[in-house]
PAZAPA-4460 file (N, C-alpha, C; in steps of 0.05 Angstrom, whole numbers, plus 32768, in hexadecimal, padded with zeros to 4 digits):
% residues 298
    n_x    n_y    n_z   ca_x   ca_y   ca_z    c_x    c_y    c_z   seq   type   mol
   7961   7F96   847F   797A   7FAC   846F   7983   7FBF   8489     1      M     A
   7973   7FC1   849B   7980   7FCF   84B1   7993   7FC3   84BC     2      F     A
   7992   7FA8   84C7   79AC   7F94   84D5   79CA   7F9F   84C4     3      T     A
   79BF   7F91   84A6   79D8   7F99   8493   79E3   7FB0   848C     4      G     A
   79D5   7FCC   8487   79DC   7FE5   848A   79F2   7FE7   84A4     5      I     A
   79E7   7FDC   84B8   79F0   7FE0   84D6   7A0F   7FD6   84D4     6      A     A
   7A13   7FBA   84CE   7A28   7FA3   84C7   7A3E   7FB4   84B2     7      A     A
   7A2F   7FC1   849C   7A4C   7FD0   848A   7A53   7FE1   849A     8      G     A
   7A40   7FF7   84AE   7A4C   8010   84B8   7A5E   8004   84CB     9      F     A
   7A59   7FEF   84D7   7A6D   7FEA   84F5   7A87   7FDC   84E1    10      F     A
   7A7E   7FD1   84D0   7A9A   7FC2   84C3   7AAE   7FDB   84B8    11      S     A
   7AA0   7FF4   84AF   7AB6   800B   849D   7AC4   8014   84BE    12      A     A
   7AB3   8019   84D1   7AB3   8022   84F2   7AD4   801B   84FF    13      L     A
   7ACD   7FEE   84FA   7ADB   7FDD   8501   7AF8   7FE5   84F8    14      F     A
   7AF3   7FE8   84DA   7B0D   7FE4   84CB   7B20   8002   84CE    15      M     A
   7B0C   8012   84D0   7B1B   8038   84D4   7B2E   8031   84EB    16      S     A
   7B20   802C   84FE   7B31   8026   8520   7B43   8011   851D    17      I     A
   7B49   7FFB   8513   7B5C   7FEB   8510   7B72   7FF9   84F8    18      S     A
   7B6D   800B   84EE   7B86   801B   84E3   7B92   8034   84F2    19      Y     A
   7B7A   803A   850C   7B8E   804E   851B   7BA4   8030   852C    20      V     A
   7B96   8026   8537   7BA3   800D   8546   7BC1   7FFF   8541    21      F     A
   7BB9   8003   8520   7BDB   7FF4   8510   7BEB   800D   8513    22      S     A
   7BDD   8026   850E   7BF1   803E   8508   7C04   8043   852C    23      R     A
   7BF3   8039   853C   7BFF   8042   855E   7C11   8027   855F    24      A     A
   7C09   800B   8555   7C20   7FFA   854F   7C38   8003   8547    25      F     A
   7C33   8008   852D   7C4E   8009   851F   7C5F   8025   8528    26      I     A
   7C56   8039   8536   7C61   8051   8548   7C6E   8043   8559    27      R     A
   7C61   802D   8569   7C6F   8029   8584   7C8A   8013   857F    28      K     A
   7C81   8006   856A   7C98   7FEE   855E   7CA7   7FEF   8549    29      Y     A
   7CA0   8007   853F   7CAF   800D   8523   7CB5   7FF5   850C    30      K     A
   7CA1   7FE0   850C   7C9F   7FCA   84F4   7C8B   7FC2   84EB    31      D     A
   7C86   7FC9   84D5   7C68   7FBC   84CF   7C65   7F9B   84C6    32      P     A
   7C7E   7F96   84C2   7C7D   7F7F   84BF   7C72   7F70   84D5    33      V     A
   7C7C   7F73   84E8   7C78   7F68   8507   7C55   7F66   850A    34      R     A
   7C4A   7F82   8505   7C31   7F84   8509   7C20   7F6D   84FA    35      L     A
   7C26   7F66   84D5   7C1F   7F60   84C8   7C20   7F3D   84D0    36      S     A
   7C3B   7F38   84DE   7C3E   7F13   84DD   7C28   7F18   84FF    37      V     A
   7C28   7F24   8513   7C20   7F22   852F   7C01   7F1F   8526    38      F     A
   7BF7   7F31   851D   7BD7   7F33   8515   7BC9   7F23   850D    39      S     A
   7BE2   7F12   84F9   7BD0   7EFE   84EB   7BD1   7EE5   8500    40      Q     A
   7BE8   7EE5   8513   7BEB   7ED0   8523   7BCA   7ED2   8534    41      L     A
   7BC9   7EE6   8540   7BA6   7EE9   854A   7B95   7EE4   853F    42      V     A
   7B95   7EEB   8528   7B7F   7EEB   8524   7B75   7ECC   8512    43      M     A
   7B8F   7EC5   850E   7B8A   7E9D   8509   7B7E   7E92   851A    44      T     A
   7B70   7E9C   8539   7B64   7E92   854E   7B3A   7E9B   8541    45      C     A
   7B3F   7EAF   8538   7B20   7EB1   852E   7B19   7EA5   850B    46      G     A
   7B34   7EA2   8500   7B33   7E91   84E4   7B2F   7E7C   84EC    47      G     A
   7B39   7E71   84FE   7B2F   7E44   8502   7B1E   7E49   8517    48      L     A
   7B0E   7E54   8524   7AF4   7E52   8528   7AE1   7E58   8512    49      A     A
   7ADE   7E6F   84FC   7ACE   7E68   84EB   7ADB   7E52   84D7    50      A     A
   7AEE   7E47   84D9   7AF5   7E3A   84BD   7AE1   7E1D   84CA    51      L     A
   7AE6   7E13   84E0   7AD8   7E03   84EE   7AC0   7E04   84EC    52      F     A
   7AB1   7E13   84F6   7A96   7E1F   84F7   7A8B   7E19   84DD    53      T     A
   7A95   7E23   84C5   7A8C   7E22   84B0   7A87   7E0B   84A3    54      S     A
   7A99   7DEE   84A4   7A9B   7DE0   849A   7A85   7DC6   849A    55      L     A
   7A70   7DD3   84B0   7A53   7DC9   84B5   7A44   7DD1   849C    56      F     A
   7A48   7DE8   8491   7A39   7DF1   8481   7A42   7DF3   8464    57      F     A
   7A5D   7DE7   845C   7A6C   7DEF   843F   7A74   7DD9   8435    58      V     A
   7A79   7DDA   8420   7A8B   7DC8   840F   7A9F   7DD1   8407    59      K     A
   7ABE   7DD2   841C   7ADE   7DE2   840B   7AE1   7DC9   83F9    60      I     A
   7AF0   7DD7   83DE   7AFA   7DC6   83CA   7B11   7DC3   83D2    61      P     A
   7B18   7DAA   83E0   7B39   7DA7   83E9   7B41   7D98   83D4    62      F     A
   7B35   7D8F   83C0   7B40   7D7E   83A9   7B41   7D90   838A    63      D     A
   7B37   7DA6   8395   7B36   7DB9   8376   7B4F   7DD0   8378    64      N     A
   7B57   7DCF   8362   7B73   7DDB   835C   7B73   7DFB   835D    65      G     A
   7B5D   7E03   8352   7B55   7E20   8357   7B52   7E24   8373    66      K     A
   7B45   7E1A   8389   7B47   7E22   83A0   7B63   7E2E   83AD    67      F     A
   7B77   7E16   83AA   7B8B   7E20   83B6   7B99   7E36   839E    68      Y     A
   7B90   7E38   838C   7B9A   7E52   8377   7B92   7E73   8387    69      L     A
   7B7D   7E77   8387   7B75   7E8A   8396   7B73   7E8C   83B4    70      Y     A
   7B73   7E78   83BC   7B81   7E75   83DE   7B98   7E7F   83E2    71      L     A
   7BB4   7E73   83D6   7BCB   7E7E   83D9   7BC7   7EA1   83CF    72      F     A
   7BB8   7E9F   83B2   7BC3   7EBA   83AB   7BB6   7ED0   83BF    73      G     A
   7B9E   7EC7   83C8   7B98   7ED9   83DC   7BA2   7EE0   83F2    74      E     A
   7BB8   7ECE   83FD   7BC5   7EC8   8412   7BE0   7EE1   8402    75      A     A
   7BED   7ED9   83F4   7C06   7EE3   83E8   7BF8   7F02   83EA    76      A     A
   7BE5   7F08   83DD   7BE3   7F28   83D0   7BD2   7F39   83F0    77      T     A
   7BBF   7F25   83F9   7BC1   7F31   8419   7BD4   7F38   842B    78      F     A
   7BEE   7F29   842E   7BFC   7F34   843D   7C10   7F44   8431    79      I     A
   7C17   7F43   8416   7C27   7F60   8410   7C13   7F77   840B    80      T     A
   7BFC   7F76   8406   7BF0   7F8F   8408   7BEF   7F9E   842A    81      G     A
   7BE7   7F86   8433   7BE3   7F94   844E   7BFC   7F9C   8462    82      Q     A
   7C13   7F8E   8458   7C36   7F94   845D   7C3B   7FB5   8456    83      T     A
   7C33   7FB9   843C   7C3A   7FCC   8430   7C27   7FE4   843C    84      S     A
   7C0E   7FDE   8442   7C00   7FF3   844A   7C0E   7FFC   846D    85      F     A
   7C13   7FEA   847B   7C20   7FEF   849E   7C35   7FFC   8489    86      F     A
   7C46   7FF1   847A   7C55   8008   8479   7C5A   8022   8472    87      I     A
   7C3C   8027   8463   7C33   8040   845C   7C2D   8056   8478    88      L     A
   7C25   8043   8483   7C13   804E   849F   7C33   805E   84B3    89      L     A
   7C4D   8054   84AF   7C5C   805D   84BA   7C64   807E   84B2    90      K     A
   7C59   8088   849E   7C59   80A6   8495   7C42   80B1   8499    91      K     A
   7C32   809D   848B   7C18   80AF   8484   7BFA   80A9   84A5    92      V     A
   7BF5   80BF   84AB   7BD5   80BD   84B5   7BC5   80A9   84B7    93      E     A
   7BC0   809B   84C2   7BAD   8081   84C5   7B94   8082   84B2    94      A     A
   7B8B   809E   84BA   7B78   80AE   84B5   7B74   80AE   8488    95      T     A
   7B8C   80BA   848A   7B91   80C1   8472   7B95   80AA   845A    96      R     A
   7BA3   809B   8468   7BAA   8080   845F   7B93   806B   8458    97      A     A
   7B81   8069   8461   7B6A   805D   8466   7B55   8064   8450    98      S     A
   7B59   807E   844F   7B44   808C   843F   7B56   8087   8416    99      S     A
   7B6D   8089   8415   7B7D   807F   8405   7B7C   8066   83F6   100      L     A
   7B6E   8057   8409   7B6A   803E   8402   7B58   8036   83E5   101      L     A
   7B48   8054   83E5   7B2D   804E   83D3   7B3C   804F   83B7   102      G     A
   7B58   8057   83B3   7B63   8050   8398   7B6A   8032   838D   103      L     A
   7B57   8025   839E   7B58   8003   8399   7B44   8004   8384   104      K     A
   7B34   801F   8380   7B27   8018   8369   7B30   8014   8346   105      L     A
   7B51   802B   834D   7B5B   802C   8334   7B6A   800F   8325   106      I     A
   7B76   7FFA   8334   7B7C   7FE5   832F   7B68   7FD1   832D   107      P     A
   7B5F   7FCF   8333   7B3D   7FC3   8333   7B2E   7FC5   831C   108      L     A
   7B2D   7FDB   8312   7B28   7FE3   82F7   7B3C   7FE4   82E1   109      A     A
   7B50   7FE8   82E4   7B69   7FD8   82CB   7B6B   7FB9   82C7   110      I     A
   7B61   7FB5   82DF   7B65   7F92   82DF   7B4B   7F86   82D2   111      I     A
   7B35   7F99   82D4   7B1E   7F8B   82C6   7B1B   7F8D   82B1   112      A     A
   7B30   7FA7   829D   7B2D   7FB1   8283   7B43   7F9D   827F   113      S     A
   7B4F   7F96   8287   7B6A   7F81   8278   7B5D   7F67   8278   114      L     A
   7B47   7F61   8288   7B40   7F3A   8286   7B23   7F43   8271   115      L     A
   7B27   7F5C   8265   7B12   7F64   824B   7AEF   7F6C   8254   116      G     A
   7AF6   7F6A   8272   7ADB   7F84   8279   7AD7   7FA8   8269   117      Q     A
   7ABE   7FA0   825B   7ABD   7FC0   8254   7AB2   7FD3   826F   118      D     A
   7AC0   7FE9   826E   7ABC   7FF7   828F   7AA7   800E   827F   119      L     A
   7A9A   8019   8281   7A86   8030   827A   7A90   804C   827E   120      S     A
   7A8A   805A   8274   7A8F   807C   8277   7A8B   8086   8290   121      V     A
   7A7B   807D   82A4   7A76   807E   82B9   7A83   8074   82CC   122      W     A
   7A89   8058   82C7   7AA5   804E   82DE   7ABF   8060   82D5   123      Q     A
   7AC3   8065   82BB   7ADF   8077   82BE   7ADB   808A   82C8   124      W     A
   7AC9   8099   82C4   7ABF   80B5   82D7   7AC5   80AC   82F4   125      L     A
   7AC3   809F   8309   7AC4   8096   831C   7AE2   8087   8322   126      A     A
   7AEB   8085   830B   7B0B   8085   830D   7B19   8098   8310   127      I     A
   7B17   80AF   8304   7B1B   80CC   82FD   7B16   80D9   8317   128      V     A
   7B01   80D7   832A   7AEE   80E2   833A   7B02   80D8   8352   129      L     A
   7B0B   80B5   8355   7B17   80B2   8369   7B3A   80B7   8365   130      C     A
   7B40   80B7   8353   7B60   80C6   8359   7B5F   80E8   8359   131      S     A
   7B55   80F4   8354   7B43   811A   8355   7B47   810D   837F   132      L     A
   7B3C   80FE   838B   7B3D   80FF   83A4   7B4D   80F5   83B1   133      A     A
   7B5B   80E6   83A5   7B78   80E0   83B2   7B8E   80ED   83AE   134      A     A
   7B8C   80FC   8399   7BA4   8112   8395   7B98   812B   83AC   135      A     A
   7B81   812A   83A8   7B7C   8140   83C5   7B7B   8137   83D9   136      G     A
   7B77   811F   83E5   7B82   8113   83FD   7B9E   8111   8405   137      M     A
   7BB3   8116   83F7   7BCD   811A   83F5   7BD0   8134   83FB   138      N     A
   7BC3   8148   83F2   7BC9   815E   83F4   7BC6   816D   8415   139      L     A
   7BAF   815F   841F   7BA9   8163   843D   7BB8   8163   8453   140      T     A
   7BCD   815A   844A   7BE7   8154   845C   7C04   815A   844F   141      G     A
   7C21   814C   8458   7C31   814F   8455   7C2F   8138   843A   142      L     A
   7C3E   8147   842B   7C3B   8135   840D   7C4A   811E   840F   143      A     A
   7C45   8106   8406   7C4C   80EC   8403   7C6A   80EE   83F7   144      M     A
   7C80   80DD   83FD   7C91   80E1   83EF   7C93   80C8   83D7   145      D     A
   7CAC   80C8   83C9   7CA3   80A2   83BD   7C9D   808E   83C3   146      L     A
   7CB3   808D   83D9   7CAA   8074   83EE   7C8D   806D   83EE   147      K     A
   7C84   808A   83FA   7C67   807F   8406   7C4E   8078   83F7   148      S     A
   7C5B   808A   83D8   7C44   8087   83C4   7C47   806C   83B8   149      L     A
   7C64   805E   83C1   7C66   8047   83B3   7C55   802F   83C2   150      F     A
   7C5A   8030   83DD   7C4E   801E   83F2   7C28   8022   83EE   151      W     A
   7C27   8040   83EA   7C09   8039   83E6   7BFA   802E   83C8   152      L     A
   7C0A   8030   83B3   7C03   8026   839A   7C0A   8008   839E   153      F     A
   7C1D   8006   83AB   7C19   7FEB   83AA   7C0B   7FCC   83C1   154      T     A
   7C07   7FE2   83D1   7BE7   7FDD   83EA   7BD0   7FD4   83D3   155      S     A
   7BD0   7FED   83CA   7BB2   7FF1   83BA   7BB4   7FD9   83A0   156      V     A
   7BCC   7FD2   8396   7BC3   7FC2   8382   7BC9   7FA4   838E   157      I     A
   7BD6   7F9F   83A4   7BCD   7F8C   83AD   7BB4   7F7E   83B9   158      F     A
   7BA7   7F8E   83C9   7B8F   7F96   83D3   7B7C   7F8D   83BB   159      Y     A
   7B8C   7F99   83AC   7B68   7F96   838A   7B6D   7F75   8384   160      A     A
   7B89   7F6A   837F   7B8D   7F56   8375   7B7F   7F42   838A   161      L     A
   7B89   7F42   83A5   7B7B   7F35   83BA   7B62   7F32   83B7   162      C     A
   7B49   7F4D   83AF   7B35   7F42   83B3   7B2E   7F32   8399   163      D     A
   7B3D   7F32   8388   7B32   7F24   836D   7B33   7F0D   8374   164      I     A
   7B4A   7EFF   8386   7B53   7EE0   838A   7B3D   7EDA   839E   165      C     A
   7B2D   7EEE   83B5   7B29   7EDF   83CB   7B04   7EDC   83B2   166      L     A
   7AFC   7EED   83A9   7AE0   7EEF   8391   7AE9   7ECE   8383   167      G     A
   7AFC   7ECA   837F   7B00   7EAD   836E   7AF8   7EA1   8384   168      G     A
   7B11   7E9D   8399   7B07   7E8E   83AD   7AE9   7E84   83B9   169      L     A
   7AD9   7E9C   83BB   7AC3   7E95   83CA   7AAC   7E8C   83B0   170      M     A
   7AB5   7E8C   8393   7AB1   7E7A   8380   7AAF   7E57   8383   171      Q     A
   7AC8   7E54   8383   7ACA   7E3F   838C   7AC3   7E2B   83A5   172      V     A
   7AB6   7E3A   83BA   7AAB   7E2E   83D0   7A93   7E28   83C7   173      I     A
   7A88   7E0C   83D8   7A75   7E0A   83D5   7A52   7E06   83EA   174      E     A
   7A40   7E13   83E7   7A34   7E20   83F9   7A1D   7E29   83EE   175      S     A
   79F9   7E21   83FD   79EF   7E30   83F1   79E6   7E43   8404   176      S     A
   79F5   7E44   841C   79F0   7E58   843A   7A0A   7E6D   8432   177      N     A
   7A05   7E87   8428   7A14   7E9D   841E   7A24   7EA5   8435   178      T     A
   7A19   7EAA   8457   7A2A   7EB3   845C   7A3F   7E9B   8472   179      F     A
   7A31   7E7F   8470   7A4C   7E6F   847C   7A5C   7E6D   8460   180      M     A
   7A55   7E68   844A   7A6B   7E6E   8435   7A7F   7E88   8438   181      K     A
   7A73   7E9A   843F   7A87   7EB4   8449   7A9B   7EA5   845E   182      S     A
   7A92   7EA1   8476   7AA0   7E98   848B   7AB4   7E86   8484   183      V     A
   7AA9   7E78   8473   7AC0   7E5E   846E   7ADB   7E71   845E   184      A     A
   7AD2   7E81   8449   7AE7   7E8E   843E   7AFA   7EA0   8451   185      G     A
   7AE5   7EA8   845E   7AF9   7EBA   847A   7B08   7EA8   8486   186      M     A
   7B03   7E8D   848B   7B0E   7E7A   8498   7B26   7E70   848D   187      G     A
   7B22   7E6D   8479   7B42   7E5C   8469   7B50   7E6C   8460   188      V     A
   7B41   7E83   845B   7B5C   7E9F   8457   7B70   7EA5   8470   189      C     A
   7B5A   7EA9   8487   7B68   7EAD   84A7   7B79   7E9C   84AC   190      F     A
   7B73   7E85   84A6   7B81   7E66   84AE   7B97   7E6B   849F   191      T     A
   7B9B   7E66   8484   7BAA   7E66   8475   7BCB   7E81   847C   192      T     A
   7BB9   7E96   847B   7BCC   7EAE   8486   7BD7   7EB0   84A0   193      L     A
   7BCB   7E9A   84B4   7BD8   7E92   84D1   7BF3   7E85   84D0   194      G     A
   7BE8   7E71   84B9   7BFB   7E5B   84B5   7C1B   7E69   84B3   195      I     A
   7C1D   7E7E   8496   7C2E   7E84   848D   7C38   7E95   84A0   196      I     A
   7C2E   7EA7   84B2   7C32   7EAE   84C6   7C44   7EA5   84DC   197      A     A
   7C3B   7E8E   84DC   7C51   7E7A   84F0   7C69   7E7B   84EB   198      L     A
   7C6D   7E75   84CF   7C88   7E76   84C9   7C98   7E93   84C8   199      A     A
   7C8E   7EAB   84C5   7C95   7EC2   84D2   7CA5   7ECE   84F3   200      F     A
   7C89   7EB9   84FD   7C93   7EB9   851D   7CAB   7EB0   8528   201      A     A
   7CAF   7E99   851B   7CD0   7E96   8521   7CDE   7EA6   8521   202      V     A
   7CDE   7EB2   8510   7CF7   7ECC   8508   7CEE   7EDA   851D   203      R     A
   7CD7   7EEC   851B   7CCE   7F03   852D   7CCB   7F01   854E   204      Y     A
   7CCA   7EE5   8559   7CC2   7ED7   856E   7CB0   7EEF   857F   205      K     A
   7C97   7EED   8579   7C8D   7F0E   858A   7C8A   7F04   85AB   206      P     A
   7C8E   7F1B   85B8   7C8A   7F20   85D5   7C6C   7F26   85DA   207      S     A
   7C5E   7F15   85F5   7C42   7F16   85F9   7C3C   7F34   85FE   208      K     A
   7C55   7F49   8601   7C43   7F64   85FE   7C3C   7F6B   85DC   209      R     A
   7C4D   7F60   85CB   7C45   7F66   85AE   7C34   7F5E   85AA   210      E     A
   7C28   7F3B   85B0   7C15   7F3B   85AB   7BFA   7F41   85B6   211      L     A
   7C04   7F48   85D3   7BE8   7F5F   85DC   7BE0   7F79   85D7   212      F     A
   7BFC   7F83   85C8   7BF2   7F9E   85C1   7BE1   7F93   859E   213      D     A
   7BE8   7F83   858D   7BD9   7F7E   8575   7BC9   7F75   8573   214      V     A
   7BB7   7F6F   8592   7B9B   7F60   8593   7B8C   7F78   8588   215      I     A
   7B86   7F93   8592   7B75   7FA6   8587   7B7B   7FAF   8570   216      P     A
   7B84   7FAA   855C   7B87   7FAB   853C   7B7C   7F91   8530   217      Y     A
   7B7D   7F7E   853E   7B76   7F60   8534   7B60   7F5D   8538   218      S     A
   7B52   7F63   8553   7B34   7F68   8555   7B26   7F72   8546   219      F     A
   7B2D   7F90   8543   7B1B   7F9F   852C   7B1E   7F9D   851C   220      C     A
   7B38   7F8F   850A   7B39   7F89   84F3   7B22   7F6C   84EC   221      Y     A
   7B2F   7F5D   84F6   7B15   7F37   84F7   7AFE   7F41   84F4   222      F     A
   7AF5   7F52   850D   7ADB   7F59   8513   7AC7   7F70   84F5   223      S     A
   7ADD   7F80   84EE   7AD8   7F8C   84D3   7ACD   7F7E   84BD   224      S     A
   7ADB   7F68   84BA   7AD7   7F56   84A6   7ABD   7F46   84A9   225      I     A
   7ABF   7F37   84BE   7AA6   7F2A   84C5   7A8E   7F3C   84C2   226      L     A
   7A8A   7F51   84D2   7A72   7F61   84C9   7A70   7F65   84AB   227      L     A
   7A83   7F6A   849E   7A83   7F73   847E   7A72   7F56   8470   228      L     A
   7A7D   7F44   8478   7A6A   7F32   846D   7A4F   7F2D   847C   229      L     A
   7A4A   7F2D   848C   7A2C   7F32   8496   7A1F   7F3F   8480   230      V     A
   7A2C   7F5D   847F   7A24   7F6D   8479   7A1B   7F66   845D   231      C     A
   7A32   7F53   844A   7A29   7F4D   8431   7A12   7F34   8431   232      F     A
   7A0E   7F2C   843C   79F9   7F16   8441   79DC   7F22   8445   233      C     A
   79E2   7F36   844C   79C3   7F49   8457   79BB   7F5F   8441   234      L     A
   79CC   7F67   8435   79C9   7F80   841E   79D6   7F7B   840A   235      V     A
   79E3   7F6C   8400   79F5   7F65   83F0   7A17   7F70   83EC   236      G     A
   7A1C   7F71   83D5   7A3E   7F6A   83D5   7A3B   7F8E   83CE   237      V     A
   7A26   7F90   83BA   7A30   7FAF   83B1   7A2D   7FC7   83C7   238      V     A
   7A15   7FBD   83D8   7A0B   7FD5   83EB   7A28   7FD1   83FB   239      S     A
   7A2D   7FB6   8401   7A45   7FB3   841B   7A5F   7FC2   8415   240      G     A
   7A60   7FC0   83F5   7A78   7FD2   83EC   7A79   7FEC   83F4   241      N     A
   7A5B   7FF6   83E8   7A61   8013   83EB   7A5C   8021   840B   242      I     A
   7A59   8010   8418   7A54   8017   8439   7A6A   8015   8440   243      L     A
   7A84   7FFD   8437   7AA1   7FFD   843E   7AB1   8016   8435   244      Q     A
   7AA8   801F   8423   7AB6   8033   8414   7AB5   804F   8425   245      S     A
   7A9F   8053   8435   7A94   8066   8445   7AB4   805C   845E   246      G     A
   7AC2   804F   8463   7AD6   804F   8477   7AEB   8071   8476   247      R     A
   7AE8   8079   8458   7AFF   808D   8458   7AF5   80A4   846A   248      G     A
   7AD3   80AE   8467   7AC4   80C6   8479   7AC9   80BB   8496   249      I     A
   7AC7   809F   8496   7AC3   809A   84B3   7ADB   809C   84BF   250      I     A
   7AF1   809C   84B5   7B11   809C   84BE   7B18   80B8   84BC   251      S     A
   7B0B   80C9   84AB   7B0C   80E4   84B7   7B01   80EF   84D0   252      I     A
   7AE9   80E3   84D3   7ADF   80E9   84EF   7AEA   80E4   8500   253      V     A
   7AEA   80C7   84F9   7B07   80BB   851A   7B15   80CA   8521   254      L     A
   7B2B   80D6   850C   7B3F   80E7   850C   7B3E   80FF   8523   255      G     A
   7B24   810B   851A   7B27   812A   8529   7B0F   811E   8542   256      I     A
   7B10   8102   8546   7B07   8101   8566   7B1C   80F8   8573   257      I     A
   7B30   80EB   8567   7B48   80E8   8570   7B5B   80F9   8580   258      L     A
   7B55   8113   856C   7B70   8128   8573   7B5E   8138   8590   259      L     A
   7B3F   8135   8593   7B2E   8140   85A1   7B36   812F   85B6   260      R     A
   7B3F   811A   85B3   7B44   8108   85CF   7B66   8109   85D7   261      L     A
   7B7A   811B   85C9   7B92   811B   85C9   7BA3   8104   85C1   262      G     A
   7B9C   80FB   85AB   7BA9   80E4   859E   7BB4   80F3   8580   263      W     A
   7BC7   8104   8588   7BDA   8114   8576   7BE6   8102   8566   264      E     A
   7BFC   80F4   8575   7C0A   80E6   856C   7C07   80D2   855C   265      K     A
   7BF0   80CA   8560   7BDF   80B0   854A   7BD9   80BC   8533   266      T     A
   7BD0   80DB   8535   7BC1   80E4   8523   7BD2   8103   850F   267      E     A
   7BDE   810A   8527   7BEA   8124   8516   7BDB   8138   8519   268      G     A
   7BE6   8154   852A   7BD6   8165   8530   7BD7   8176   8511   269      K     A
   7BB9   817F   8505   7BB9   8190   84EC   7B9E   819D   84F3   270      V     A
   7B96   81B7   84E5   7B86   81C9   84E8   7B6F   81B6   84DB   271      P     A
   7B58   81C7   84E4   7B41   81C1   84E7   7B2F   81B9   84C2   272      L     A
   7B44   81D5   84B1   7B3F   81D4   8499   7B48   81C0   8483   273      K     A
   7B5D   81B3   8493   7B6B   819D   8487   7B5A   8188   8488   274      T     A
   7B4C   8181   849B   7B38   8171   84AA   7B21   8174   8498   275      W     A
   7B15   8186   8496   7B02   818D   847B   7B08   8184   8463   276      I     A
   7B1D   8187   8450   7B23   8188   843D   7B2C   8166   8439   277      Q     A
   7B31   8159   8452   7B2F   813D   844C   7B17   812C   844D   278      R     A
   7AFF   8135   8461   7AE9   8132   845B   7ADE   8136   843B   279      L     A
   7AE2   8145   8435   7ADC   814F   8417   7AE4   8137   83FD   280      V     A
   7AFC   8135   840A   7B11   8122   83F7   7B04   8103   83FB   281      M     A
   7B02   80FE   8416   7AEF   80E9   841C   7AD9   80E0   8414   282      A     A
   7AC9   80F1   840C   7AA7   80F0   8405   7AA7   80EE   83E5   283      F     A
   7AC0   80F8   83DB   7AC2   80F8   83BB   7AC5   80DF   83C0   284      L     A
   7ADC   80D7   83C4   7AE3   80B4   83C0   7AD1   80A5   83CB   285      M     A
   7AC0   80AB   83D8   7A9E   809C   83E3   7A93   8099   83C7   286      L     A
   7A92   80B0   83BA   7A74   80B2   83A4   7A84   80A7   8389   287      C     A
   7AA9   80A7   838B   7AB3   8099   836F   7AA6   807C   8371   288      A     A
   7AAF   8071   838C   7AAB   8055   839B   7A8C   8049   8390   289      M     A
   7A79   8062   8394   7A63   805B   838E   7A55   8053   836F   290      T     A
   7A62   8067   8365   7A5D   8073   8349   7A64   8053   8334   291      L     A
   7A7D   8047   833F   7A87   8036   8338   7A79   8020   833A   292      Y     A
   7A76   801A   8356   7A72   8002   835D   7A4C   8001   8351   293      T     A
   7A43   8010   8351   7A21   8014   8344   7A21   800C   8328   294      L     A
   7A37   801B   831B   7A2F   8015   82FE   7A3D   7FFD   82EC   295      T     A
   7A49   7FEF   8303   7A55   7FD5   8302   7A43   7FC7   8302   296      H     A
   7A2C   7FC5   830E   7A17   7FAE   830D   7A06   7FB4   82F7   297      V     A
   79FE   7F97   82E1   79EE   7F9E   82CF   79D1   7F9E   82E0   298      K     A
***
């Protein structure tokens, strides 16, 4: 149990750190698409290693049409969501943006409702809490313009669709070993994303320096996903998602630490009162995610 909780915590921590590195890359090179493409190229190495390792333990249904539907659906929605989020990071601090990703709860709930799932009163209350937390978080810094709001909602919508496709993909992969099944899903996803990134790399032609600068983000993001899979296997998907949703609070604390270390260019200099407000909003969003997740389980 302790190992699973620790894996969930460090997954959220690495995810928060990855957002800081992604914003630093974007501020340096001014191109979110380059970050998206080059990071996928780097993470392909990990994806291939995960794929070949898992082949000894799982059966990947290459003859199943649903497998390709979910796989390419996951790839398309992930690329769109990730690129939209990187564009958002050009104008919004990494700590505030990562907390706002909790808004993914809203499109997930809407999609579930459209698919015929009945949401309880508690789940709708969680959605209201999530919305209030997001509105409060937006007021803790420079108000986002319409373009920033567009990229925010585009990222959370496509990240929500990505989660649905990934869930379907995991259902069609056959294995009695839950962990290796998760590794296999991770392997086929990151390998596919890497192949797609190769097509864009021909156009963008990454330099050695750019590939080197993208390694910190790629390492932290890939490590976060791997640790999340370990967490899911040891404490369950429900508890794992709750632990992961705590990245908003971790991001706020991380932002304060970065400012203390002199990273004003990455996070922007804001008063302590504003950080406290962000921490409260992040905690409220964590409560909303916890309420929705727990009441979702029958």
